[in-house]
Backbone as CSV, one residue per row, in Angstrom:
resi,resn,N_x,N_y,N_z,CA_x,CA_y,CA_z,C_x,C_y,C_z
1,MET,0.836,-1.210,0.005,0.003,0.001,0.003,0.858,1.242,0.001
2,GLY,1.919,1.247,0.812,2.808,2.406,0.848,3.482,2.621,-0.479
3,GLY,3.871,1.494,-1.168,4.536,1.633,-2.467,3.645,2.224,-3.498
4,ILE,2.370,1.835,-3.478,1.410,2.356,-4.446,1.204,3.841,-4.225
5,THR,1.102,4.226,-2.966,0.909,5.654,-2.644,2.074,6.478,-3.161
6,TYR,3.298,5.996,-2.972,4.491,6.709,-3.413,4.483,6.846,-4.940
7,PHE,4.059,5.769,-5.622,4.049,5.790,-7.087,3.049,6.844,-7.587
8,VAL,1.860,6.897,-6.987,0.820,7.840,-7.415,1.263,9.274,-7.191
9,LEU,1.860,9.566,-6.032,2.298,10.922,-5.739,3.430,11.326,-6.665
10,GLY,4.346,10.426,-6.932,5.460,10.753,-7.822,4.996,11.033,-9.223
11,THR,4.029,10.272,-9.703,3.497,10.499,-11.043,2.794,11.845,-11.131
12,ALA,2.047,12.214,-10.098,1.345,13.499,-10.078,2.335,14.653,-10.113
13,THR,3.463,14.492,-9.387,4.481,15.560,-9.371,5.090,15.755,-10.734
14,LEU,5.417,14.655,-11.443,5.979,14.747,-12.773,5.015,15.389,-13.751
15,MET,3.731,15.054,-13.654,2.728,15.648,-14.549,2.607,17.151,-14.309
16,ALA,2.699,17.588,-13.039,2.598,19.023,-12.724,3.781,19.771,-13.291
17,GLN,4.995,19.151,-13.233,6.174,19.802,-13.766,6.081,19.943,-15.282
18,ASP,5.547,18.872,-15.942,5.401,18.919,-17.396,4.418,20.005,-17.812
19,ALA,3.423,20.315,-16.955,2.403,21.307,-17.303,2.933,22.719,-17.258
20,LYS,4.072,22.936,-16.559,4.638,24.279,-16.478,5.195,24.712,-17.826
21,ALA,5.152,26.048,-18.098,5.692,26.563,-19.357,7.194,26.385,-19.374
22,PRO,7.776,26.014,-20.510,9.227,25.833,-20.588,9.933,27.147,-20.339
23,PRO,11.124,27.114,-19.733,11.852,28.364,-19.461,12.244,29.067,-20.752
24,LYS,12.266,30.446,-20.728,12.624,31.227,-21.906,14.113,31.111,-22.168
25,GLN,14.437,30.919,-23.419,15.819,30.811,-23.815,16.394,32.203,-24.083
26,ASP,17.648,32.402,-23.709,18.327,33.687,-23.922,18.747,33.784,-25.372
27,THR,18.109,34.684,-26.127,18.413,34.846,-27.562,19.504,35.853,-27.800
28,GLY,19.955,36.526,-26.744,20.996,37.542,-26.922,20.466,38.903,-27.271
29,GLU,19.140,39.028,-27.508,18.542,40.306,-27.852,18.283,41.121,-26.596
30,LYS,18.593,42.416,-26.659,18.362,43.313,-25.524,16.919,43.805,-25.537
31,VAL,16.297,43.713,-24.395,14.926,44.186,-24.271,14.959,45.629,-23.775
32,GLU,14.445,46.546,-24.604,14.460,47.952,-24.241,13.363,48.251,-23.237
33,LYS,13.761,48.879,-22.146,12.791,49.295,-21.132,12.157,50.610,-21.541
34,PRO,10.872,50.764,-21.288,10.230,52.041,-21.649,10.876,53.206,-20.915
35,ALA,11.059,54.307,-21.629,11.689,55.483,-21.032,10.787,56.041,-19.944
36,PRO,11.378,56.491,-18.850,10.554,57.064,-17.773,9.821,58.297,-18.254
37,SER,8.568,58.421,-17.842,7.773,59.571,-18.272,8.361,60.860,-17.721
38,SER,8.373,61.904,-18.552,8.928,63.173,-18.126,8.048,63.801,-17.046
39,ARG,8.687,64.587,-16.190,7.945,65.214,-15.109,7.015,66.278,-15.675
40,PRO,5.794,66.342,-15.197,4.874,67.367,-15.724,5.370,68.770,-15.367
41,LEU,5.131,69.708,-16.289,5.538,71.089,-16.061,4.589,71.749,-15.054
42,PRO,5.117,72.652,-14.228,4.227,73.344,-13.271,3.236,74.244,-14.002
43,GLY,2.149,74.522,-13.361,1.138,75.397,-13.964,1.578,76.840,-13.950
44,PRO,0.797,77.720,-14.601,1.130,79.151,-14.660,1.278,79.733,-13.249
45,GLU,2.234,80.640,-13.121,2.530,81.285,-11.843,2.114,82.757,-11.898
46,LYS,1.214,83.131,-10.990,0.760,84.523,-10.930,1.757,85.347,-10.126
47,LEU,2.223,86.445,-10.711,3.217,87.290,-10.044,2.616,88.554,-9.436
48,LEU,1.306,88.696,-9.536,0.642,89.873,-8.954,-0.507,89.485,-8.048
49,ASN,-1.336,88.555,-8.467,-2.510,88.184,-7.682,-2.307,86.886,-6.915
50,GLY,-1.063,86.411,-6.829,-0.808,85.145,-6.149,-0.260,85.331,-4.746
51,GLY,-1.022,85.949,-3.844,-0.580,86.147,-2.467,0.137,87.463,-2.288
52,ASN,1.052,87.531,-1.295,1.796,88.747,-0.992,2.710,89.120,-2.168
53,PHE,2.577,90.361,-2.659,3.327,90.794,-3.824,4.824,90.639,-3.630
54,TRP,5.340,91.029,-2.459,6.786,91.004,-2.227,7.334,89.613,-1.957
55,ASP,6.455,88.606,-1.946,6.930,87.233,-1.911,7.509,86.843,-3.282
56,HIS,7.094,87.570,-4.321,7.518,87.246,-5.682,8.610,88.175,-6.206
57,TRP,8.734,89.396,-5.627,9.585,90.417,-6.215,10.596,90.996,-5.224
58,LYS,11.698,91.496,-5.775,12.709,92.202,-4.996,12.889,93.600,-5.586
59,TYR,12.949,94.617,-4.734,13.063,96.005,-5.160,14.529,96.442,-5.152
60,PHE,14.909,97.244,-6.176,16.260,97.796,-6.193,16.292,99.177,-6.814
61,SER,17.035,100.087,-6.162,17.294,101.435,-6.689,18.618,101.912,-6.124
62,GLU,19.410,102.594,-6.971,20.678,103.166,-6.508,20.505,104.608,-6.058
63,GLU,19.441,105.260,-6.464,19.268,106.685,-6.143,18.925,106.893,-4.700
64,GLU,18.045,106.072,-4.173,17.620,106.200,-2.794,17.657,104.827,-2.134
65,LYS,18.710,104.561,-1.406,18.878,103.249,-0.804,17.743,102.882,0.132
66,GLU,17.220,103.913,0.802,16.160,103.667,1.789,14.789,104.069,1.251
67,ALA,14.644,104.126,-0.079,13.353,104.522,-0.667,12.265,103.525,-0.272
68,ASN,11.056,104.038,-0.155,9.921,103.188,0.219,9.422,102.453,-1.022
69,ARG,9.653,101.185,-1.055,9.269,100.392,-2.240,7.759,100.409,-2.462
70,ASN,6.998,100.563,-1.371,5.543,100.555,-1.494,4.986,101.877,-2.008
71,VAL,5.837,102.887,-2.160,5.413,104.148,-2.767,5.723,104.114,-4.275
72,THR,6.937,103.624,-4.613,7.304,103.516,-6.028,6.493,102.444,-6.733
73,TRP,6.219,101.343,-6.043,5.457,100.232,-6.607,4.267,99.950,-5.687
74,LYS,3.092,100.222,-6.165,1.906,100.115,-5.323,0.857,99.242,-6.001
75,VAL,0.318,98.274,-5.258,-0.720,97.380,-5.777,-2.077,97.886,-5.304
76,VAL,-2.991,98.083,-6.255,-4.346,98.543,-5.930,-5.357,97.604,-6.556
77,GLY,-6.559,97.599,-6.022,-7.621,96.769,-6.580,-8.081,97.281,-7.929
78,GLY,-8.390,96.374,-8.830,-8.826,96.778,-10.161,-10.311,97.027,-10.269
79,GLY,-11.050,96.770,-9.199,-12.500,96.935,-9.254,-13.200,95.590,-9.224
80,LYS,-14.505,95.598,-9.233,-15.282,94.367,-9.135,-14.965,93.434,-10.294
81,ASP,-14.602,92.196,-9.935,-14.291,91.135,-10.911,-13.154,91.508,-11.853
82,LEU,-12.288,92.466,-11.463,-11.154,92.865,-12.292,-9.856,92.573,-11.549
83,PRO,-8.765,92.280,-12.281,-7.497,91.967,-11.625,-6.885,93.179,-10.934
84,SER,-6.055,92.918,-9.956,-5.328,93.997,-9.279,-4.380,94.682,-10.260
85,ILE,-4.022,95.931,-9.939,-3.154,96.741,-10.816,-1.904,97.125,-10.045
86,LEU,-0.757,96.980,-10.676,0.520,97.406,-10.115,0.857,98.771,-10.720
87,ILE,0.941,99.806,-9.862,1.234,101.160,-10.326,2.676,101.502,-9.988
88,CYS,3.445,101.849,-11.014,4.812,102.298,-10.821,4.846,103.813,-11.002
89,SER,5.335,104.526,-9.979,5.374,105.989,-10.048,6.466,106.480,-10.982
90,GLY,7.469,105.642,-11.233,8.591,106.031,-12.093,9.749,106.684,-11.349
91,LYS,9.571,106.925,-10.056,10.632,107.586,-9.274,10.803,106.872,-7.938
92,PRO,12.042,106.624,-7.538,13.305,106.859,-8.253,13.544,105.811,-9.329
93,TYR,14.587,106.032,-10.147,14.954,105.058,-11.163,15.383,103.750,-10.476
94,GLY,15.022,102.656,-11.070,15.358,101.339,-10.531,14.481,100.288,-11.160
95,TYR,14.244,99.221,-10.410,13.410,98.142,-10.949,13.001,97.198,-9.834
96,ILE,12.034,96.368,-10.145,11.731,95.199,-9.324,12.041,93.979,-10.180
97,ARG,12.573,92.961,-9.547,12.848,91.724,-10.287,12.289,90.542,-9.520
98,THR,12.029,89.466,-10.219,11.470,88.275,-9.574,12.498,87.651,-8.644
99,GLN,11.997,87.069,-7.576,12.872,86.348,-6.656,13.463,85.110,-7.324
100,LYS,12.730,84.539,-8.277,13.181,83.326,-8.973,13.899,83.668,-10.275
101,SER,14.688,82.728,-10.748,15.299,82.805,-12.070,14.526,81.878,-13.010
102,TYR,14.443,82.264,-14.277,13.703,81.474,-15.269,14.574,81.301,-16.502
103,GLU,14.391,80.146,-17.167,15.190,79.845,-18.364,14.308,79.651,-19.585
104,ASN,13.469,78.655,-19.567,12.536,78.416,-20.678,11.137,78.719,-20.161
105,PHE,10.557,79.801,-20.647,9.297,80.288,-20.067,8.575,81.227,-21.036
106,ARG,7.334,81.481,-20.695,6.544,82.503,-21.383,6.058,83.499,-20.338
107,PHE,6.378,84.760,-20.537,5.952,85.820,-19.620,4.940,86.688,-20.359
108,SER,3.775,86.825,-19.769,2.751,87.675,-20.362,2.270,88.692,-19.347
109,MET,1.905,89.853,-19.834,1.402,90.913,-18.945,0.702,91.967,-19.793
110,GLU,-0.071,92.802,-19.121,-0.708,93.952,-19.761,-0.168,95.216,-19.122
111,TRP,-0.052,96.288,-19.900,0.409,97.556,-19.350,-0.363,98.698,-19.979
112,MET,-0.336,99.859,-19.276,-1.068,101.038,-19.737,-0.290,102.283,-19.391
113,TYR,-0.219,103.215,-20.329,0.299,104.552,-20.051,-0.894,105.395,-19.625
114,PRO,-0.981,105.809,-18.368,-2.198,106.479,-17.901,-2.391,107.872,-18.487
115,ASN,-1.291,108.624,-18.721,-1.513,110.007,-19.168,-0.349,110.572,-19.981
116,ASP,0.814,109.944,-19.961,1.997,110.528,-20.601,2.256,109.862,-21.952
117,PRO,2.133,110.582,-23.082,2.385,109.977,-24.392,3.843,109.643,-24.631
118,ASN,4.743,110.132,-23.757,6.167,109.832,-23.881,6.637,108.928,-22.735
119,ALA,5.682,108.188,-22.155,5.991,107.353,-20.987,7.093,106.352,-21.288
120,ASN,7.889,106.069,-20.262,9.046,105.192,-20.435,9.065,104.116,-19.361
121,SER,9.390,102.895,-19.777,9.599,101.763,-18.880,10.135,100.629,-19.740
122,GLY,10.291,99.465,-19.158,10.767,98.332,-19.913,10.719,97.050,-19.106
123,ILE,10.857,95.934,-19.815,10.918,94.615,-19.188,12.349,94.102,-19.398
124,LEU,12.957,93.603,-18.338,14.291,93.026,-18.429,14.199,91.509,-18.292
125,LEU,14.747,90.790,-19.268,14.733,89.333,-19.291,16.126,88.791,-19.039
126,PHE,16.198,87.598,-18.459,17.464,86.934,-18.143,18.341,87.862,-17.292
127,THR,17.725,88.573,-16.356,18.436,89.536,-15.502,19.392,88.815,-14.550
128,ALA,20.663,89.210,-14.588,21.683,88.563,-13.769,22.117,89.487,-12.635
129,GLU,22.556,88.900,-11.544,23.134,89.667,-10.443,24.586,90.028,-10.780
130,PRO,25.176,91.041,-10.183,24.645,91.823,-9.056,23.612,92.861,-9.523
131,ASP,22.749,93.249,-8.586,21.773,94.297,-8.872,22.458,95.634,-9.040
132,LYS,22.147,96.337,-10.101,22.669,97.669,-10.360,21.805,98.307,-11.434
133,VAL,21.951,99.598,-11.634,21.234,100.292,-12.717,22.256,100.640,-13.803
134,TRP,22.171,99.883,-14.957,21.217,98.822,-15.215,21.950,97.469,-15.251
135,PRO,21.238,96.370,-14.896,21.919,95.082,-14.756,22.160,94.393,-16.099
136,LYS,22.901,93.317,-16.030,23.135,92.469,-17.200,21.830,91.768,-17.562
137,ALA,21.289,92.085,-18.714,19.955,91.583,-19.069,19.678,91.928,-20.535
138,PHE,18.455,91.555,-20.977,17.957,91.942,-22.298,16.685,92.755,-22.095
139,GLN,16.660,93.947,-22.659,15.529,94.847,-22.425,14.516,94.777,-23.551
140,VAL,13.266,94.610,-23.158,12.138,94.766,-24.073,11.603,96.167,-23.819
141,GLN,11.772,97.035,-24.768,11.438,98.444,-24.591,9.933,98.665,-24.490
142,LEU,9.516,99.445,-23.488,8.119,99.870,-23.376,7.987,101.387,-23.531
143,HIS,9.103,102.074,-23.786,9.034,103.509,-24.092,8.056,103.677,-25.245
144,ARG,7.002,104.467,-25.037,5.880,104.436,-25.953,6.265,104.613,-27.431
145,PRO,7.110,105.570,-27.809,7.427,105.698,-29.227,8.276,104.565,-29.788
146,GLU,8.889,103.756,-28.903,9.800,102.714,-29.361,9.442,101.344,-28.805
147,ALA,8.227,101.166,-28.342,7.834,99.903,-27.713,8.045,98.724,-28.661
148,GLY,8.623,97.656,-28.132,8.865,96.458,-28.925,10.312,96.240,-29.300
149,TYR,11.155,97.271,-29.168,12.589,97.093,-29.421,13.166,96.152,-28.352
150,VAL,14.088,95.278,-28.764,14.748,94.356,-27.840,16.247,94.402,-28.064
151,PHE,17.023,94.566,-26.986,18.474,94.702,-27.123,19.152,94.365,-25.800
152,PRO,20.440,93.953,-25.826,21.171,93.725,-24.573,21.402,95.053,-23.864
153,THR,21.364,95.031,-22.523,21.632,96.241,-21.755,23.030,96.759,-22.127
154,PRO,23.137,97.999,-22.627,24.423,98.520,-23.068,25.480,98.495,-21.959
155,GLY,26.668,97.997,-22.304,27.778,97.991,-21.360,27.688,96.946,-20.266
156,SER,26.680,96.076,-20.297,26.482,95.102,-19.221,27.208,93.786,-19.463
157,GLY,27.641,93.558,-20.704,28.260,92.271,-21.032,27.298,91.269,-21.623
158,ALA,26.002,91.566,-21.628,25.034,90.675,-22.277,25.229,90.731,-23.784
159,LYS,25.080,89.576,-24.442,25.292,89.511,-25.886,24.195,88.701,-26.552
160,SER,23.943,89.018,-27.828,22.977,88.267,-28.606,23.382,88.298,-30.076
161,ALA,22.849,87.369,-30.857,23.197,87.291,-32.273,22.581,88.423,-33.078
162,ASN,21.504,89.023,-32.560,20.831,90.109,-33.283,20.006,90.939,-32.318
163,LYS,19.431,92.013,-32.805,18.513,92.839,-32.028,17.174,92.863,-32.764
164,LEU,16.160,93.341,-32.067,14.831,93.465,-32.678,14.444,94.916,-32.752
165,SER,14.229,95.416,-33.967,13.841,96.819,-34.186,12.596,96.838,-35.071
166,PRO,11.411,97.025,-34.482,10.196,97.113,-35.289,10.328,98.160,-36.391
167,THR,9.757,97.864,-37.538,9.923,98.737,-38.710,9.206,100.064,-38.562
168,LYS,8.137,100.108,-37.756,7.414,101.344,-37.563,6.830,101.382,-36.144
169,PRO,6.604,102.572,-35.586,6.049,102.661,-34.226,4.701,101.969,-34.112
170,LEU,4.480,101.315,-32.976,3.207,100.651,-32.741,2.158,101.680,-32.352
171,ASP,0.926,101.367,-32.662,-0.201,102.230,-32.271,-0.623,101.844,-30.851
172,LEU,-0.135,102.595,-29.865,-0.378,102.291,-28.462,-0.989,103.501,-27.766
173,PRO,-2.306,103.667,-27.873,-2.951,104.849,-27.294,-2.774,104.944,-25.777
174,VAL,-2.667,106.159,-25.284,-2.622,106.424,-23.843,-3.998,106.104,-23.240
175,GLY,-3.996,105.571,-22.010,-5.249,105.268,-21.331,-5.897,103.971,-21.738
176,LYS,-5.178,103.130,-22.491,-5.718,101.847,-22.943,-4.728,100.738,-22.601
177,TRP,-5.284,99.566,-22.220,-4.430,98.432,-21.881,-3.877,97.780,-23.137
178,HIS,-2.601,97.390,-23.078,-1.929,96.691,-24.168,-1.317,95.411,-23.609
179,LYS,-1.233,94.377,-24.453,-0.748,93.075,-23.982,0.566,92.702,-24.649
180,CYS,1.493,92.205,-23.832,2.809,91.764,-24.308,3.006,90.308,-23.900
181,VAL,3.422,89.475,-24.853,3.714,88.065,-24.597,5.144,87.800,-25.058
182,LEU,6.005,87.355,-24.139,7.420,87.101,-24.428,7.694,85.620,-24.212
183,THR,8.086,84.939,-25.277,8.391,83.512,-25.217,9.900,83.317,-25.280
184,CYS,10.462,82.715,-24.239,11.921,82.548,-24.124,12.266,81.076,-24.076
185,GLN,12.956,80.581,-25.083,13.366,79.179,-25.153,14.758,79.072,-25.747
186,GLN,15.610,78.338,-25.047,16.973,78.070,-25.509,17.719,79.343,-25.913
187,GLY,17.547,80.401,-25.117,18.263,81.637,-25.365,17.682,82.493,-26.478
188,ASN,16.494,82.187,-26.944,15.832,83.002,-27.959,14.614,83.694,-27.342
189,ILE,14.350,84.932,-27.752,13.234,85.707,-27.230,12.310,86.060,-28.378
190,SER,11.068,85.621,-28.292,10.046,85.954,-29.289,9.082,86.967,-28.674
191,VAL,8.802,88.054,-29.424,8.010,89.161,-28.890,6.688,89.294,-29.636
192,MET,5.604,89.334,-28.872,4.268,89.573,-29.454,3.592,90.683,-28.656
193,ILE,3.100,91.714,-29.343,2.392,92.801,-28.687,1.036,92.986,-29.355
194,ASN,0.008,92.963,-28.542,-1.375,93.094,-29.009,-1.682,92.123,-30.151
195,GLY,-1.192,90.875,-29.976,-1.509,89.824,-30.932,-0.668,89.807,-32.185
196,VAL,0.271,90.742,-32.315,1.133,90.812,-33.504,2.548,90.403,-33.132
197,LYS,3.090,89.387,-33.834,4.461,88.959,-33.569,5.415,89.936,-34.255
198,LEU,6.300,90.547,-33.431,7.237,91.533,-33.955,8.519,90.914,-34.463
199,GLY,8.896,89.725,-33.925,10.137,89.074,-34.338,10.821,88.393,-33.180
200,GLU,12.096,88.015,-33.404,12.846,87.271,-32.396,14.259,87.822,-32.248
201,VAL,14.795,87.657,-31.033,16.206,87.884,-30.763,16.780,86.525,-30.407
202,THR,17.901,86.147,-31.042,18.452,84.806,-30.874,19.839,84.849,-30.240
203,GLY,20.255,83.684,-29.739,21.609,83.541,-29.199,21.891,84.416,-27.995
204,CYS,20.924,84.528,-27.084,21.117,85.400,-25.910,22.065,84.784,-24.905
205,ASP,22.964,85.592,-24.384,23.892,85.195,-23.331,23.974,86.349,-22.337
206,PRO,23.414,86.181,-21.119,22.897,84.957,-20.519,21.533,84.554,-21.094
207,SER,21.183,83.297,-20.842,19.902,82.773,-21.314,19.032,82.324,-20.149
208,LYS,19.408,82.737,-18.931,18.646,82.406,-17.743,18.798,83.536,-16.742
209,GLY,17.718,83.854,-16.041,17.788,84.916,-15.037,16.414,85.351,-14.593
210,ALA,16.388,86.440,-13.842,15.124,86.957,-13.322,14.410,87.802,-14.367
211,ILE,13.135,88.059,-14.117,12.335,88.985,-14.927,12.197,90.270,-14.125
212,ALA,12.450,91.419,-14.769,12.393,92.696,-14.043,11.521,93.692,-14.784
213,LEU,10.921,94.601,-14.035,10.138,95.725,-14.559,10.829,97.018,-14.139
214,GLN,10.996,97.940,-15.093,11.763,99.144,-14.825,10.906,100.300,-14.322
215,SER,11.509,101.086,-13.469,10.984,102.397,-13.069,11.891,103.438,-13.725
216,GLU,11.344,104.164,-14.724,12.186,105.061,-15.536,11.608,106.459,-15.680
217,GLY,11.082,107.022,-14.609,10.670,108.421,-14.628,9.233,108.699,-14.995
218,SER,8.489,107.684,-15.454,7.094,107.905,-15.866,6.163,106.937,-15.157
219,GLU,4.982,107.399,-14.827,3.989,106.505,-14.232,3.518,105.513,-15.282
220,ILE,3.463,104.253,-14.902,2.982,103.203,-15.799,2.269,102.155,-14.966
221,HIS,1.256,101.544,-15.529,0.450,100.560,-14.820,0.633,99.178,-15.445
222,PHE,0.598,98.130,-14.591,0.729,96.736,-15.046,-0.400,95.906,-14.432
223,ARG,-0.769,94.826,-15.127,-1.701,93.868,-14.548,-1.530,92.516,-15.265
224,ASN,-2.140,91.461,-14.686,-2.123,90.110,-15.251,-0.694,89.641,-15.557
225,LEU,0.186,89.737,-14.559,1.566,89.272,-14.709,1.589,87.754,-14.513
226,LEU,2.023,87.023,-15.542,1.922,85.574,-15.502,3.166,84.943,-16.131
227,VAL,3.719,83.914,-15.466,4.860,83.150,-15.991,4.429,81.708,-16.179
228,GLU,4.754,81.157,-17.340,4.452,79.752,-17.634,5.751,79.060,-18.030
229,ILE,6.132,78.015,-17.308,7.357,77.272,-17.613,7.140,76.420,-18.854
230,LEU,8.122,76.428,-19.774,8.024,75.703,-21.033,9.049,74.601,-21.107
231,SER,8.835,73.654,-21.993,9.830,72.638,-22.281,11.026,73.299,-22.949
232,PRO,12.253,72.796,-22.731,13.425,73.393,-23.388,13.325,73.377,-24.902
233,GLU,12.672,72.357,-25.453,12.553,72.239,-26.907,11.217,72.803,-27.357
234,PRO,11.226,73.734,-28.327,9.962,74.249,-28.845,9.200,73.143,-29.566
235,ALA,7.880,73.209,-29.483,7.036,72.197,-30.125,7.188,72.269,-31.643
236,VAL,7.207,71.099,-32.275,7.311,71.047,-33.729,5.919,71.205,-34.324
237,GLU,5.781,72.178,-35.188,4.482,72.429,-35.803,4.178,71.363,-36.840
238,GLN,2.971,70.823,-36.776,2.519,69.845,-37.745,2.077,70.559,-39.019
239,LYS,2.711,70.184,-40.125,2.340,70.796,-41.394,1.257,69.977,-42.078
240,GLU,0.243,70.660,-42.544,-0.841,69.966,-43.235,-0.355,69.543,-44.618
241,PRO,-0.759,68.348,-45.048,-0.348,67.901,-46.383,-0.924,68.806,-47.465
242,VAL,-0.120,69.047,-48.483,-0.565,69.886,-49.592,-1.320,69.028,-50.586
243,ALA,-2.502,69.469,-50.922,-3.320,68.705,-51.869,-2.662,68.708,-53.249
244,GLN,-2.599,67.532,-53.864,-2.024,67.407,-55.188,-3.046,67.782,-56.254
245,GLN,-2.675,68.694,-57.115,-3.577,69.129,-58.172,-3.505,68.151,-59.339
246,LYS,-4.661,67.766,-59.868,-4.694,66.905,-61.029,-4.478,67.707,-62.295
247,PRO,-3.729,67.171,-63.252,-3.504,67.899,-64.493,-4.797,68.115,-65.262
248,ASP,-4.904,69.278,-65.880,-6.106,69.570,-66.677,-6.168,68.664,-67.909
249,LYS,-7.337,68.175,-68.210,-7.519,67.362,-69.401,-7.715,68.266,-70.609
250,THR,-7.002,67.970,-71.686,-7.116,68.785,-72.915,-7.792,67.994,-74.000
């Protein structure tokens, strides 16, 4: 009886082993592992309506070391269901710059000349330390007769392959809001004002730094200050296939 039991159990074990899938043979081929998914980009960052204003910005002026930053740069309510407004008195000369540095990003904002047709200000991109008037950076001109010009800060050591000089003055009425969108990728700056692309400045050095707004003697208003982090590589535009024309029959 014991012998029979041993025979039955042994046979069952062999049958179970035969039922298993045969082991995989090594063919020498490398199995490629899927690439890890890229980290998602952060969402848009509000630089005016996102909490305490001075959590985002640093004030600098050489004219008055102890100047009251809240007098030169003042945040006021825009009214019911309207965004807050940043008012720059224009005095003393200087700027505010972001606490953070940015490399590949899109900066958008709206600005208005309240009363001066010769109002002056500007946006500084890739602003490098040390803080001084004026720092190493690339200026997007907001001086009303020349708005849209882009150039390295003179004498700062900033360099670029070209400058941007609009062919004719933009129509920027006093007392009206205007929108500027600046796209910065891989050291290139693309400028769009009021929905019109003015052109690009390429080969910027430095290509990373803070964003700054200038105080240059004239009152100017800002609102809807927004930064969006971009991928280092610009998106490839999909071209639509061109329809093939059939030859005319004669």
